[in-house]
N, C-alpha and C positions, 0 to 999 in steps of 0.2 A: 443522611443528606439528602434536600428538597430535590424533584425528578424536574430535568430541564422540560421544555415543551415539545424540543424537538424528539429529548426518549419518547416523548409519549406518542410517536407517532402509531398509526394504525400499521402501518406496515410490520412495527415491532411487537403486535400484539401476541402473538405464541412465543415471546421470549422473556426471560424476568429478567431487567439489565441493573447491573451496581454497578456504581463508581467507584474505585477506590484510589488514592493515586500513589503512582509508582516511584515516585522522584521529587523532590524539591530541589530549584533550580533560583539561587538570589535571592528568598526565602519566599518564593510563589513557587507554588506544588502543578506538580505534569498530573494528568489523569487518562484512566484505561478504566476501558468496560469490560465485563465481565455477562454475552448475553449465554443468556442457560436457559434452553427449550421448556414449555411449562410442560408437555406430555412428560418430562422425565420423573422419574417417580424418585425421589430421595437418598430411599433405602434399595436401589436394586442390585445394587454389588458389580454394577459391569464401569467399567473404567473405558468415559466414554473420549473419543478422539478431539481431536481441537483444530479448531479451524483460526488463524491469526489473520485481520483485515488490518491493514493500511488504507486508510485517506489517500485519497488524492486529494488536487486543488497547486498543482506546480510548487509543493513546498513553500505555499505563501500564502493561503485559505485553507478552506475544509477543516471538519473534526469530524473523529472518530463515534459521532450518533447524530449523521445528518443525514437524515432518511434519502434527502433526493437523490444523491450519488449512488445510492445502496441496490445496486440489481437484487431484485425477487430471485430468483436466480438463485444466488451466492445466500441468500436465507431462505430457501426451497431446500438445498444440497446442504447445510444443516440442519435442516427435520429432520433430510428421508433421513440421514445416519449417524439423528440424537446426536450428534459433538457442539462442544460448547466452544461459544467463538470469544475468544479475547480481543479486543480494539484498542491499541492506544493513540492517544495524542502522543505530540512530539513538538520540539521549538521550530516556528516555523523564520520563512526566511520573511525581509530583509535585518529582521535583530540580532536575528542568529546567524549563524554561518552553519555549510553542509558538513564539518564536522560536530562543532557543536551536537548536527541531529544525530548523526549516527551514534556520539556518544549516547542515545534520549534510547536507537533502535539496539544499541547496545544492553544499558540497565534494566530497558524492558524485560529481553530474551532472559537477562541475569532474574530479574523478577517470573515471571514465566517458571521457570527450571526449580526455584525455588520455594516461592509465597504460590505460587496459583492454585495447587492440592490443598492450602489451609483456606485459598479464600472463598471455593466453591464446597468445601466443607459442607455436610456430610459425602457428596460426590464424589467421586473417581475419576480422573482421568489419566487420561493414557501418553502421556508425552514424549512417548517414540510413535507416534501417529501423528505428527503435526502437519497441515499443510498453510502455508504461507501465502495470504489472498489479495492483492493491494489493485486499485484504479487508477494510470495515469501517472501520479507523479506518485502512487500508492504501489506502482506493477514495478519502480524501482526499486524502492525499499522491498518488494517480495526477492529482488534478482539479488539486491545487495546480502539481503539476506542469504541466498544460497550460497554467499560464498565466503559466510563468514563461522562455516563449520557447527554449525546449531545443529546439537544431537537431538536427533529425534524428527529433523523437518524433511518430509519423506519427496514433498513435489510443492511445488509453487505455480500460481496462476499470477501470471500479469497481461491485463488487459487494459489492450492500448498506451503499455508502459512508456515510460521517460527511459533512455537508456544510454544517451550522452547530453546532459544539460550544455555543453558546451558548440553544439552545434552553432550555425548559422542561422537557423531555423529560429530559434528561439532566444538570437538577441541580433537583430534586424526590424529596419521599420515597416520590413512589410509584414511582420507577428499580430496574426489582425485572430486569434482563438475562440471560435465560437463565430466567427462574423467582428468580434469584436473595433469598434472604430479607432481611427488617429488617437489619444489623448493626447492633452498638451504636458509637455513636461513639470509645469508646474505642480500637476498633482502631486508628479512620486516629489518633486524637490520637498512639497509640504509633509507627506507624510517622513520622507529623511528625516526633515528638522526637526518634529516635534518625538523622533523617538529618544529617549531616554536612556544613558548607558545602566547597562544592568535589567535593564527592563527588557522583559520577553512577551511572547506570544508565545500556546499551542495551540489553540482552539480560534477559529473562526468560523460564523456561519456565512456563507455566500448568500447573496453577493457583496457583503463586509469581503476586505478586503481583493474582491477579484480585476479593480482598474488596476490595482499594483500590477496583479499579475502582468497583463495587457501592454502599462506604459512603462514594466521593470524591462522585457523583453524589448520594447520597441527602442528606448534605449542604449538597446544594448548590456543592460544587468544580468542577468539572472544567471550566466554563466559566473561571473566576479563573485556573485549573493554568494554560489554554494562553494567557490574553490576550486584551485586549481591539484591540489593533492590527488593525485595514482589512484588512493582509495575509495574514491568519488563517484569515480567513472568506471564500470565494472567489466565494459570493454576493455578498461589500459587493463586491466588485473585478470582476466582473462589472457590476455596476450605477455600480461609479463611472468605469470606464474610457469611451472615447470610440472609436465605431468608426473606424474605418482599413482601408489597406490591407492593411495586415501579418493580419488577423483572416482573407484567404481562408488561408492558414497555421497557422490552428489545429489539432491533430491533432480526427480523432473521438472523440468519445466514446461509449461503451456499457454503460452501465447499467443493472445489476436489483439483484430485490431479491423479499425475500418478503413477503406482502401481512399474513402477525403475526405480521413481527420481531417479539420483544421489545428487544432493543439497539439497532435502529437503527429510527425510526421507515420504513414503506415509503412515505412522502411526501417523505422526503429524497433518493431519487431522482429522483424525478419534478418535485421541484421544482429539482433542479443539471441538470436535463437542457434545462427549459422553460429554466433563463435563460441554459444554454449555447445553446440554438437563435436564440435575443432577441438574444446581441450576436451572434455566429459565424453563424449559418443555420439552415435546417431541416433539410438536408439535412447537418448537421455533428452529428443527435448521436439514438441510440435507445434506448427506454427498455423495459424489459419489466421487468413483475410477476408473480408466478407464487404458488398456493401455497405454505408454510412461515416458518417461522424461521429465525433468523438464521442461515448455512452451512448453509440447505439446498441449495445445486447440490452438495453433497458427493460426492454418488450421480452427478451428471450426466456424458452420459457426450460425446464430439463430435457424437456422433449425435441427441442430445437433441434435439429441435425449436428450439424457443423459446432454444436456448444456441446450436443450429449457423447460426440466419440471423441471430445476433447478429454470430458469428464472422466471418462472411462478408462484412460491412459492416467488421470490424477488419482482415480479411484483404487486402480490397483494398482497401483505403487505406494499410496496411503497406505490401504488397507487390509490391503492383500489377496 
């Protein structure tokens, strides 16, 4: 399969990237990508830990191999621990809905458990040592993963993750992510009119579809596109569930955000962490708020104090 231009980004130079179709919907393939550090010996006999990366984009745009939204610290963290990265695409709103997206996430995890070892052979993977990481909407999917009971997921990293898409913040004329202007409703109407029944979208390289994010929010559509099923709202799931002995196996959650975030309010991070602690225990989550807007960590390094402290906690849970 040909390597797309975005996969050729110098940011990914230290990885061998392989695309794989993990499912097909209405005759349309949905891909994932494995990132294997080039300095790993194929016959080293070591079972390598795994980091799953869910891309952001408000569940409307984005791609698993879009480099501009991929923080360098995350790639360096994988290289430091000789980890294999697995990054899936998934169906996007509004052509699909939240239940469709979560079906893809479940199918992706099923593929990971059954097919990842063969996909990276002769390398070995340790499916008992997995971190799920995502930024923005990807942070939402990382948190959702933590509530699916996926075996081997030891820790979650949610970078300025969405927690409750039904907040007025996301569904109001005042929604201006990253300074986006007020957009004409005709832009949204044209997009919706052009959608064809059964046609899905599972990848988009920004700025493609980013106006749909802003306009959809300004027209109060984001929550409606996602859907109202309780399973789509981790806050509801955490309150709805009853505490059990299995709670001790819940993954550790490290969540961070910028105080001046114009896309996802920083309160989403504190709310998520407090809800996680209330359900699973105070030692099961850690939150950091720093100065900055959406994507403020793009220039952070593994030596950045606030990040290093959080990743130290993640690593302890992930690798022991």
